[in-house]
N, C-alpha and C positions, 0 to 999 in steps of 0.2 A: 409518765411513770418515773418516780424519783429513783436515781441511781446512786450507788455508793461511789466513792472516789475511784476505786479500782475499776468498777464497771464503766465509769465515765472515761477513764483513760483508755480503756479497751475500745470503747465506742468511737473515740476520737481518732483512731487509726484508719477510719474509713477511706480517706483519700489515697491510702496506700494499697487498698484492696484491688485485686485484678478484675475490676468491673468498671465499666464506663459510667461513673457516677458524677453528676454535676451538683448534687445536693446530699446532705446526710441521709442515711437510711432512717426509716421509721420503725420504732419498736412496736411490734404487734402484741407480744406477751412474753413473759418469762416461762420457760418450759419446765415442767415438773421432772423429777428424777435426777439421777446423777449424784453419786456419793462424793466424788472428788472435784467436781467443777460446777460452774454456773453456766446455764444455757439460755440464750434469748433468741426468739424467732423475730426476724426483721424483714421488712420490705425494702429491698435495695434496688431502686430503679425499676420496679415492677417484677423483680425476681425475689422469691422468698429464700432467705438464707438463715443459717443458724450460726450465731456467734458464741463460741465457747470461751469462757474466762477460766484460765487454769488455776487450780489450787496451788498456792505458793509452797506447800509442804508435800508436793507430789513425790519427791525423792524418798520420803519415809515409806511410801507404798510401793517403792521399786519402779517408779515411772521415770524414764529418761526422755525428756522433751526433745532433745537434739536428735536422738535416735528416731523418735516418732516423726519429726520433721523430715528427715532423710527418706523414711519409708513412704510418707505421704507424697513426697516429690516423685518417687519412683513409680507409685501405683496410680498417680493422678491420670485419669483417662481410662483406667481399667473398668470393665463392666461391673465388677463387684464392689467398687468403692465410690463414695460420693465425690463430686468435683470439689476441689479445694480452691478457694479464692484468695486466701491469705493464711499464712502460718508463720508466726514469729514467737519462738519460745521466750526470747528476752523480754518481750512485752506481754507475754502470757496470753496470747490471743490466737485462736483458730477460727476461721470462717469457712464454712462449707455450704454446699447446696442443701436445701431442705428436701428430703426425699419423701415424695408422696407415695404412700402405700400402707400396707397392714403390718403391724409389728407382730412377729411370731410370739406364741405363748408356750408355756411349759408343756402343754399337751399336744403341740403341733405335730410331733412325730408319731402320734397315734394314726396319722394318715400315712400309709406306706409310700405314697408318691412323694411326700415331703422328705422322707428319708433319702430317696433317690436324689432329690434336689439338693439336700444339704451335703451329701457325699460328692455330688458334682461340683458344688461351690468350693468345698475344701480342696478338691483336685485342682480347680482353677487357681486358688490362692497358692497352693504348693507348687504350682507351675512357674511361679516367679522366684528367681534366685539372684539375678544380676543386680548389683548395686544395693543390696539389702544389708544393713549393718548386723553384725552377729549378735545374737542373744546369748549372754553368758549365764547359763543356768547355775553354775557354781557360784558366781558372784551374787546372783539374785537370791539364792538360798542363804548365803552368808550374810548378806545385807539384812534380810528379814530376821535372821537369828540375832544380829547385833541390835536391831530395832526392838525386838522383843525384850532383850536384856535391859535396854535403856528405858523401856516403857514403865510408867508409873503404875499401871495395872498389872496384877499378877497374871501370868500367862499359863495356859493349861500344861500340865506335866506331859501330856501326850505330845505336845510340840517339842519338848526337850528330848523325849525318847526317839521321836522321828529324826530329829537333827543328829543326835549322837549315832544313830544307826546308818546315816548316809554321809556324814561329814568326811570320813576318810576316802570315800569312793567318788567324791565330787570331781577332783581334778582329772581322773581317768575317764569319767563319764563325759566330761566336756571335751577332752582331747579326742575321744572316739568318734565325734561328729565330723565326718569327712565331707559330706555333701549337704550342708545346711540349705534349707529352702525357707521361703517366707511362711511364717506361722503367725496366726492372729493371737492365739493363746487365751482368748476370752469369748469363745463362740456360744454365748448364752442367748436365750430367746430375745432379751431386750436389745441385743446388738444386731438383730437380723430383721430387715424390712423387706417385704415382698411387694414389688410394684405390680400394677395392673397387668403388665406384660408377662409377669411370672419371674422376671429377673430378681435375684436376691442381692440386696445391698448390705454390706457389713459396715457397721459404725464402730467408733471407739477403737482406734489402733494404738492405744497407749502402751500396751504390753507386747506389741508385735516385734518381730525380729527374725533374722535368719536362724532357724532352729531345727529341731528334730520333729518330724511328723508323728513319731510315737508319742511324744509329750502332748501334742495337739490332740491326738486320738484319745489318749487317756483322759485328758481334761474335758473334752467334749462328752465322752462317755459318762463321766462323773456328773456333768451338768444336767444331761438329758434323762438319765435313768430309764432308758428305753432299751429293752433286751435286743430287739431286732437290729436297732441301730448299732448298739455296742458290739454285737457279733460281727457286723460287717466292717466297722471302722477299726476294730482291733485285730484284723487279719494281717499281722505283721510277721516278719521272719525272725524277729529277735528271740533269743532263748528266754527261758523262764526267769533267769537271774536278771537279765536286762529289763524285762517287763516289770519285775518286782521293784527294782531300784527306781525306774522311771515313775512307777506308781507312788512310791514313797516320796519322791521329790514333789510330785503334783500335790499329794496330800499335805505335805509340809507347808508349801507356800500358799495353799488355799486356807489352811488353818491359821497361818500367820496373818494373812491379809484380813480375814474376818476379825481378828483380834485388834489389828492396828488401825483399821479404818475408823 
């Protein structure tokens, strides 16, 4: 398979991977999907791995590769995350195990048992808090607003209305997060693999960080559009004003991301 110069440089990092390799991996195929990165399935000494080549313009989409690296180091070995064999943001490469299983679909939560499993998964993720770098929602929103203003494409007026409505509240919102926990922030069906054992594995930790479970809950509720799931995951103690503000923050950066991608 012919490779671009960027892909060849990424592939040539193989001697540094945390695998006992005496020869270069073999490319099986390029994997479909992924809006911000390239993915290749490789055979590395009899082990199937996925090599991700990072998009060089990831910062435009609010992705912090150094934060992602620190998180992957902290969760490596957790039951809900794939094993990481190599992660080097400066070289734009991430190598993880290839997770055998079934990718969830948008209608997966039609099965009530899967609602239980997803809620249990989220509890596992939120149970991690030590060593996780903070996710700054205020900076994330402001970065997206700046990128929208710099974009050559006209952006929706609804994005401006949302931003103007939340701008003055962002510092206080961020400061009020006293006990941040690991949040994935992108628990969409494409990022969830169910192994034969029933264990759920979560992919793509690019937007993760120590954050607010309420933001995770609202985001997941938006993605899945399942009434039973939403009722259970949104059982939080926050008042209506906090819920409304968090909802507007999620709505803004989802709208901005769709425009900027």
